[in-house]
ROVOVO-452066 format. One line per 2 residues: number of its first residue (from 1); their letters; for each residue y, z, x of N, C-alpha, C, CB. Coordinates in pm, whole numbers, plus 50000, padded with zeros to 5 digits. Atoms other than C-alpha are relative to their C-alpha. Glycine has a CB too. Layout:
BEGIN
NUM = A = Y,Z,X,Y,Z,X,Y,Z,X,Y,Z,X  ...
//
This chain:
BEGIN
1 = XX = 49935,49992,50129,53196,49221,51192,50110,50107,50003,49897,50031,49891  49905,49891,49995,53373,49546,51267,50132,49956,50065,49941,50118,50076
3 = XX = 49881,50047,49929,53612,49380,51510,50079,49903,49913,49961,49932,50132  49932,50097,50086,53692,49099,51264,50077,50072,49890,49899,49900,49939
5 = XX = 49932,49924,50106,53779,49350,50991,50123,50069,50059,49903,50104,49936  49888,49930,49934,53996,49551,51230,50114,49902,50029,49953,50067,50132
7 = XX = 49898,50100,49967,54179,49239,51348,50069,49948,49874,49938,49884,50077  49939,50045,50126,54234,49127,50986,50100,50103,49949,49890,49974,49894
9 = XX = 49905,49895,50041,54395,49463,50903,50124,49999,50089,49932,50138,50005  49886,50002,49906,54613,49443,51216,50090,49881,49971,49950,49995,50147
11 = XX = 49920,50119,50031,54722,49089,51128,50074,50015,49867,49910,49876,49995  49936,49976,50129,54804,49211,50776,50114,50100,50012,49897,50049,49898
13 = XX = 49888,49908,49977,55048,49458,50930,49965,50146,49991,50107,49971,49903  50042,49860,50005,54844,49777,50906,49997,50053,50142,49861,50017,49931
15 = XX = 49994,49941,49866,54900,50009,51200,49860,50027,50054,50082,50129,49998  50128,49988,49929,54626,50073,51457,49912,50113,49946,50025,50023,50147
17 = XX = 50080,49884,50043,54512,50422,51346,49942,49979,49859,50085,50127,50003  50059,50023,50132,54475,50342,50974,49901,49883,49999,50110,49974,49898
19 = XX = 50091,50115,49993,54312,50005,51057,49865,50042,50056,50062,49887,50086  50126,49950,49942,54055,50181,51275,49926,50088,49900,50027,50080,50130
21 = XX = 50064,49909,50096,53990,50446,51009,49937,49923,49885,50102,50102,49945  50054,50079,50111,53947,50192,50731,49879,49920,50046,50108,49905,49943
23 = XX = 50111,50078,49946,53724,49974,50950,49876,50087,50019,50040,49934,50134  50113,49908,49981,53509,50275,51040,49938,50039,49866,50046,50127,50076
25 = XX = 50052,49963,50132,53478,50373,50672,49920,49885,49939,50116,50039,49906  50073,50117,50051,53377,50019,50575,49868,49985,50073,50084,49872,50015
27 = XX = 50122,50013,49919,53125,50005,50860,49897,50106,49959,50034,50013,50150  50091,49892,50041,52977,50342,50756,49939,49969,49863,50074,50136,49996
29 = XX = 50050,50033,50134,52946,50229,50392,49897,49888,50006,50116,49960,49908  50094,50112,49987,52776,49903,50494,49869,50048,50062,50063,49886,50087
31 = XX = 50122,49947,49937,52532,50086,50724,49919,50085,49903,50036,50083,50124  50069,49916,50098,52450,50336,50449,49932,49912,49894,50098,50099,49933
33 = XX = 50055,50092,50101,52398,50054,50199,49872,49934,50053,50105,49893,49961  50117,50068,49944,52159,49870,50430,49888,50096,50035,50039,49922,50124
35 = XX = 50107,49905,49970,51972,50183,50532,49924,50037,49873,50057,50127,50068  50066,49972,50128,51901,50260,50165,49906,49886,49965,50103,50021,49888
37 = XX = 50084,50115,50033,51770,49907,50113,49882,49986,50096,50083,49873,50002  50111,50014,49905,51562,49909,50430,49889,50099,49972,50051,50018,50143
39 = XX = 50103,49902,50038,51380,50220,50304,49922,49953,49878,50064,50136,49973  50063,50041,50125,51301,50051,49973,49928,49867,50011,50104,49992,49892
41 = XX = 50058,50134,49990,51206,49702,50089,49880,50000,50094,50105,49901,50049  50118,50016,49915,50873,49601,50237,50017,49875,50086,49870,49991,49913
43 = XX = 49998,50116,49912,50849,49371,50534,49870,49922,49983,50019,50043,50148  50124,50079,50005,50591,49096,50571,49885,50078,50064,50019,49864,50071
45 = XX = 50102,49917,49935,50406,49330,50806,49948,50109,49908,50057,50063,50126  50041,49898,50096,50403,49604,50541,49905,49941,49895,50123,50064,49932
47 = XX = 50082,50065,50102,50264,49364,50282,49864,49962,50057,50072,49875,49945  50127,50038,49936,49999,49236,50524,49912,50122,50022,50025,49928,50134
49 = XX = 50076,49876,49978,49895,49593,50609,49935,50046,49868,50093,50112,50057  50054,49959,50130,49852,49678,50239,49889,49904,49957,50112,50004,49893
51 = XX = 50104,50098,50036,49657,49354,50183,49871,50027,50075,50049,49857,50028  50120,49969,49920,49418,49443,50466,49932,50127,49950,50037,50015,50148
53 = XX = 50058,49876,50053,49371,49794,50328,49928,49973,49867,50110,50107,49980  50064,50034,50127,49294,49651,49984,49868,49929,50025,50093,49911,49914
55 = XX = 50124,50070,49967,49035,49419,50138,49893,50097,50049,50025,49891,50106  50096,49900,49952,48872,49716,50315,49943,50079,49883,50067,50096,50100
57 = XX = 50046,49923,50117,48855,49910,49988,49907,49915,49914,50121,50048,49917  50088,50088,50078,48708,49609,49805,49863,49988,50066,50064,49861,49984
59 = XX = 50129,50011,49930,48440,49572,50073,49920,50129,49984,50023,49969,50150  50069,49871,50017,48358,49943,50048,49945,50014,49858,50095,50117,50032
61 = XX = 50048,49995,50140,48332,49917,49668,49879,49910,49983,50113,49958,49902  50115,50091,50009,48097,49619,49702,49875,50062,50063,50032,49865,50069
63 = XX = 50115,49931,49938,47874,49817,49943,49948,50111,49911,50039,50057,50138  50042,49891,50089,47871,50113,49706,49929,49944,49877,50122,50085,49956
65 = XX = 50062,50064,50116,47787,49883,49415,49858,49956,50033,50083,49879,49954  50133,50044,49959,47494,49736,49607,49906,50121,50016,50007,49922,50133
67 = XX = 50082,49879,49986,47369,50087,49692,49960,50056,49864,50076,50106,50080  50029,49948,50134,47393,50197,49330,49893,49915,49932,50128,50004,49913
69 = XX = 50100,50088,50060,47199,49892,49212,49863,50023,50065,50041,49851,50015  50126,49978,49928,46935,49946,49481,49934,50130,49956,50025,50002,50152
71 = XX = 50056,49872,50038,46886,50313,49391,49958,50002,49853,50100,50111,50027  50039,50006,50142,46881,50241,49017,49870,49923,49981,50111,49936,49916
73 = XX = 50124,50077,50009,46612,49976,49058,49883,50083,50051,50012,49867,50079  50105,49912,49946,46412,50215,49275,49963,50111,49903,50045,50060,50132
75 = XX = 50026,49892,50097,46450,50492,49017,49925,49947,49878,50132,50066,49957  50069,50059,50115,46341,50261,48735,49853,49974,50034,50069,49869,49956
77 = XX = 50137,50028,49959,46032,50153,48929,49922,50131,50014,49998,49922,50135  50068,49870,49985,45950,50516,49016,49971,50062,49862,50087,50097,50084
79 = XX = 50021,49945,50135,45995,50623,48652,49888,49926,49929,50130,49993,49916  50107,50077,50063,45771,50340,48534,49865,50040,50059,50024,49847,50017
81 = XX = 50125,49957,49935,45507,50440,48790,49957,50137,49953,50016,49999,50150  50031,49865,50047,45528,50802,48685,49952,49997,49855,50124,50090,50012
83 = XX = 50043,50012,50140,45499,50706,48317,49859,49944,49992,50097,49908,49921  50135,50055,49998,45191,50498,48396,49898,50105,50045,49993,49877,50092
85 = XX = 50090,49895,49950,45036,50786,48592,49975,50105,49891,50058,50067,50127  50015,49901,50107,45102,51031,48308,49917,49942,49886,50138,50047,49947
87 = XX = 50078,50065,50107,44967,50783,48052,49854,49992,50039,50055,49860,49970  50140,50010,49956,44652,50733,48259,49932,50137,49994,49992,49944,50144
89 = XX = 50056,49865,50005,44602,51111,48284,49963,50038,49858,50099,50100,50056  50024,49958,50138,44627,51164,47910,49905,49907,49924,50131,50008,49927
91 = XX = 50080,50092,50082,44459,50850,47779,49864,49967,50060,50077,49873,49979  50131,50027,49942,44172,50813,48026,49917,50128,50013,50015,49933,50137
93 = XX = 50073,49874,49988,44072,51181,48026,49908,50023,49880,50098,50117,50014  50082,49974,50117,43917,51162,47683,49866,49940,50005,50066,49954,49880
//
């Protein structure tokens, strides 16, 4: 692209030094423009990486949820057993 721009300036009658300077300035502006966009845009690989990370987090949340349910059920059963033991102590001692 740089060569085509330079040749277009030369064909338009612009001397070599100014044509090179203008072409270099245009090239620098285009590179800066694309570098800004490349920092802001996500590639398919970036999106896939984030999707995989989200799936890992979801799996971890599901495991934690199962653990919480398991421990809550165990605690409820233990509390019921303890309540029965205390009730037996107080109501059968008389």
